[in-house]
C-alpha positions in Angstrom: -5.4 93.6 -8.6 -6.9 93.7 -5.3 -3.7 92.6 -4.3 -1.8 95.3 -6.1 -4.7 97.7 -4.7 -4.5 96.9 -1.3 -0.9 97.3 -0.9 -1.1 101.2 -2.7 -3.1 102.2 0.3 -1.0 100.3 2.7 2.4 102.0 1.1 0.7 105.7 0.5 -1.5 106.0 3.8 -1.9 109.6 2.8 -4.2 108.7 -0.2 -7.7 109.9 0.6 -10.4 106.5 1.0 -12.3 108.2 -1.5 -10.3 107.0 -4.4 -11.1 103.0 -3.7 -14.8 104.1 -3.0 -17.3 104.8 -5.6 -18.2 108.1 -6.2 -22.0 109.4 -4.2 -24.6 111.6 -5.9 -24.2 114.9 -5.5 -25.6 116.3 -1.5 -29.1 118.5 -3.5 -29.9 115.0 -5.6 -29.2 113.0 -2.6 -32.0 115.2 -0.7 -33.9 115.3 -3.2 -34.1 111.4 -3.1 -35.2 110.8 0.3 -37.2 114.6 0.8 -41.0 113.9 0.8 -43.3 115.1 -1.8 -45.7 118.0 -1.2 -49.4 117.5 -0.7 -51.6 118.7 -2.9 -53.0 121.6 -1.0 -49.0 121.8 0.0 -48.3 121.9 -3.4 -51.3 124.4 -4.6 -50.2 126.9 -2.3 -46.9 127.0 -3.7 -48.3 127.5 -6.9 -50.1 129.9 -6.2 -47.6 132.2 -4.8 -45.8 131.8 -7.8 -48.3 134.1 -9.3 -48.4 137.5 -8.0 -50.9 138.7 -9.6 -53.4 136.5 -7.1 -50.8 137.0 -4.7 -51.1 140.2 -5.0 -55.3 139.9 -5.0 -54.9 138.5 -1.6 -52.4 140.6 -0.5 -55.4 143.5 -0.6 -58.2 141.8 0.4 -56.5 141.3 3.8 -56.0 145.2 3.7 -59.4 145.7 3.2 -60.4 143.3 5.8 -57.8 144.6 8.2 -59.6 148.3 7.2 -63.1 147.2 7.6 -62.8 146.0 10.9 -60.0 148.1 12.4 -60.1 151.7 10.3 -62.5 153.6 12.3 -61.0 152.9 15.4 -58.3 155.2 13.2 -61.1 157.5 13.1 -62.4 160.5 15.4 -65.7 160.4 13.5 -68.7 157.9 13.6 -70.2 157.1 10.7 -73.6 159.0 11.0 -71.6 162.4 12.9 -72.4 165.3 11.1 -70.8 168.7 10.6 -72.8 171.2 8.7 -69.8 173.5 9.3 -67.6 170.8 7.6 -69.3 170.2 3.8 -68.1 168.6 1.1 -64.4 169.7 2.2 -61.9 167.8 0.0 -59.2 165.4 1.0 -56.7 166.6 3.8 -54.7 165.4 7.3 -57.9 165.7 9.2 -60.4 164.3 6.6 -58.1 161.9 4.8 -60.9 161.0 2.1 -62.6 164.4 2.3 -66.4 164.7 3.7 -70.6 165.2 2.2 -73.2 166.8 1.7 -74.3 166.3 5.5 -70.4 167.3 7.1 -69.7 163.6 7.8 -66.2 161.7 6.9 -66.4 159.9 3.7 -63.1 157.5 5.3 -65.0 156.5 7.8 -68.2 155.6 5.9 -65.9 153.9 3.4 -64.4 151.7 6.1 -68.5 150.8 7.4 -69.0 149.9 3.5 -66.8 147.7 3.3 -68.0 145.9 6.3 -71.6 145.6 4.7 -69.8 144.6 1.3 -67.3 142.4 2.4 -70.5 140.6 5.0 -72.9 140.4 1.9 -70.4 139.0 -0.5 -69.4 136.6 2.6 -72.6 135.2 3.5 -73.5 135.1 -0.5 -70.9 132.4 -0.7 -71.2 130.6 2.3 -74.9 130.4 1.6 -74.3 129.4 -2.0 -71.9 126.6 -0.5 -74.2 124.8 1.2 -77.4 124.8 -0.5 -75.1 124.2 -3.6 -72.8 121.4 -2.3 -75.5 119.2 -0.5 -78.1 120.4 -3.4 -75.4 119.3 -6.6 -73.1 116.0 -4.4 -76.9 114.4 -4.6 -78.0 115.0 -7.7 -75.1 114.6 -9.0 -74.3 111.2 -6.8 -77.9 109.2 -7.0 -78.1 110.6 -11.1 -81.1 108.7 -13.4 -84.4 110.3 -12.6 -83.4 112.3 -8.8 -80.8 113.6 -11.3 -82.7 114.6 -14.8 -85.7 116.0 -11.6 -83.5 117.6 -9.5 -81.5 119.8 -12.2 -85.1 120.5 -14.1 -85.7 122.6 -10.8 -82.5 124.3 -10.9 -82.8 125.1 -14.9 -86.3 126.5 -13.9 -84.6 129.2 -11.3 -81.7 129.9 -13.3 -84.4 131.4 -16.0 -86.0 133.5 -13.5 -85.0 137.2 -14.0 -82.3 138.5 -10.9 -83.9 142.1 -10.8 -87.6 140.7 -11.2 -86.5 138.3 -8.1 -84.9 141.1 -5.5 -87.9 143.6 -6.7 -90.2 140.7 -5.4 -88.4 140.2 -2.4 -88.4 143.9 -1.3 -92.0 144.0 -1.6 -92.7 142.0 0.4 -89.9 142.4 2.6 -88.7 146.0 2.5 -85.3 147.0 1.4 -82.5 146.2 4.1 -79.5 143.9 4.1 -81.6 140.9 5.1 -83.3 141.3 2.2 -80.7 141.3 -0.1 -78.7 138.4 1.4 -82.1 136.5 1.2 -82.8 137.4 -2.9 -78.8 136.4 -3.6 -79.3 133.5 -1.8 -82.6 132.9 -4.0 -81.1 131.6 -7.2 -77.5 132.6 -6.3 -76.6 129.0 -5.7 -77.7 127.7 -8.8 -74.0 127.7 -10.8 -72.5 125.8 -7.9 -74.9 122.7 -7.6 -74.1 122.6 -11.1 -70.5 122.8 -10.8 -70.4 120.0 -7.9 -72.8 118.1 -9.7 -70.0 118.3 -12.7 -67.5 116.9 -10.1 -68.9 114.8 -8.5 -70.0 112.7 -12.1 -67.1 112.0 -12.7 -65.9 110.8 -9.4 -68.5 108.3 -8.7 -67.3 105.7 -10.9 -63.5 105.6 -9.2 -62.1 102.8 -7.5 -62.5 104.4 -3.9 -66.0 105.2 -4.1 -67.2 101.4 -5.7 -65.3 100.1 -3.4 -66.9 102.5 -0.3 -70.6 101.4 -2.3 -69.3 97.7 -2.0 -68.9 97.7 1.7 -72.2 99.1 2.5 -71.4 102.5 3.3 -73.8 104.8 3.5 -74.8 107.7 0.8 -74.2 110.3 3.2 -71.0 109.1 4.1 -69.7 108.4 1.0 -71.0 112.3 0.0 -69.4 113.5 2.2 -66.0 111.5 3.5 -65.3 110.5 -1.1 -66.8 112.9 -3.6 -66.4 116.5 -1.5 -62.8 116.3 -0.5 -62.5 115.6 -4.4 -63.8 118.4 -5.2 -63.0 120.8 -3.2 -60.7 122.9 -5.8 -63.4 123.9 -8.2 -65.7 125.1 -4.8 -63.3 127.6 -3.4 -62.7 128.6 -7.5 -66.2 129.1 -7.5 -66.7 131.0 -4.1 -64.3 133.1 -5.1 -65.7 134.3 -7.9 -69.8 134.2 -6.2 -68.1 137.0 -3.7 -67.5 139.7 -6.3 -70.3 139.4 -7.8 -72.5 139.4 -4.6 -70.0 142.9 -3.6 -71.6 144.3 -7.2 -75.1 142.7 -6.9 -75.6 144.5 -3.7 -73.7 148.1 -4.8 -75.4 148.0 -7.7 -79.2 147.4 -5.3 -78.2 150.2 -3.0 -77.1 152.6 -5.4 -80.7 152.2 -7.6 -82.3 153.0 -4.0 -83.4 149.4 -3.3 -81.0 147.9 -0.6 -78.7 149.7 2.1 -81.1 152.5 3.7 -80.0 155.9 5.0 -78.5 156.6 7.4 -76.3 153.2 7.0 -73.0 153.7 5.1 -72.5 150.9 2.1 -70.6 152.4 -1.4 -73.5 152.4 -3.4 -75.3 154.6 -1.7 -72.1 156.6 -1.4 -72.1 156.4 -5.0 -75.1 157.7 -5.5 -74.5 160.8 -3.7 -71.5 161.8 -5.1 -72.8 161.0 -8.7 -75.0 164.1 -8.2 -72.6 166.3 -7.1 -69.4 165.0 -9.6 -70.3 168.4 -11.4 -70.4 170.7 -8.8 -66.0 169.5 -8.4 -66.7 167.1 -5.7 -64.5 164.7 -7.3 -63.7 162.4 -4.1 -67.5 161.9 -3.1 -67.4 159.4 -5.8 -63.4 158.5 -6.0 -63.4 156.3 -3.3 -66.5 154.2 -3.4 -66.4 152.9 -7.0 -62.5 152.4 -6.5 -62.8 150.5 -3.8 -65.5 149.2 -5.4 -63.1 148.5 -8.4 -60.3 146.8 -7.1 -62.2 144.8 -4.6 -63.6 142.6 -7.7 -60.3 142.9 -9.6 -58.5 141.4 -6.4 -61.4 138.9 -5.8 -61.4 138.1 -9.7 -57.4 137.6 -10.0 -57.3 135.5 -6.7 -60.2 132.4 -8.0 -58.0 132.5 -11.5 -55.2 131.9 -9.7 -57.1 129.4 -7.3 -58.0 127.9 -10.4 -54.4 127.4 -12.2 -53.1 126.5 -8.5 -55.8 123.9 -7.9 -56.0 122.2 -11.1 -54.4 118.8 -11.0 -53.7 118.9 -14.7 -51.1 121.3 -13.7 -49.3 119.8 -11.1 -46.1 118.2 -12.0 
């Protein structure tokens, strides 16, 4: 049989050699075999990009950040410029968002309000991250009496009325941006601490952590190198949900007069000023600050939900 096949090949050289070799796999299948597997973060990013609602929220937040940074540069007015002859003008080509009762440009003040809201939200999330991750990581890793004692303290802080804490801080320090951030930070980190503690309690019994303990690695290094990198998914999700809560808290406190004070611009202050004039037909003064508050909170929430689905290892394929 082999001699006959050799003779056929010698007699009929026009016959392709592919007839006498095993059929190879499809090109795409071969590429799939040799293609390297995606890392956890790359796979999470690809999964997030498939979530159109979460990507729309991320796109809006990027635009909001650009508006807060560069928006006032495109306006010829400052946040405190008053023109009493231009009071309560509706939106137009000259005043994109209209003017208020002092003739100030609502668009410029909205951009500055975005700066304050994003700054408060990011600072609150950063403080929650620094305090909550360290506190929850130590409590979860140590366990036992240390964990019980630390978590009892967390429960005491969690039980404090939020508004009472804010009012007490306002009385001692006085209203302002620093006071808001401090008030949000006193009890805001307890949720992060609880999440990190729960994650660490699960991970600390894994083989790679036990191996590090066997080799005598210090506790701080184990938490920093082994535990925290494996809890970053829930931490990032919690941070994206902390930011809108802080933004709404700042707007609410400014709305009731306990937050940002005039002449500084804040979405809460603008909403409070616009509420009293809504019956007079000056709808734009209330519409734009409340619109940005709603869209910002919605964008952060849908982004947080998308990140939760993308970073969940159980959903990876």
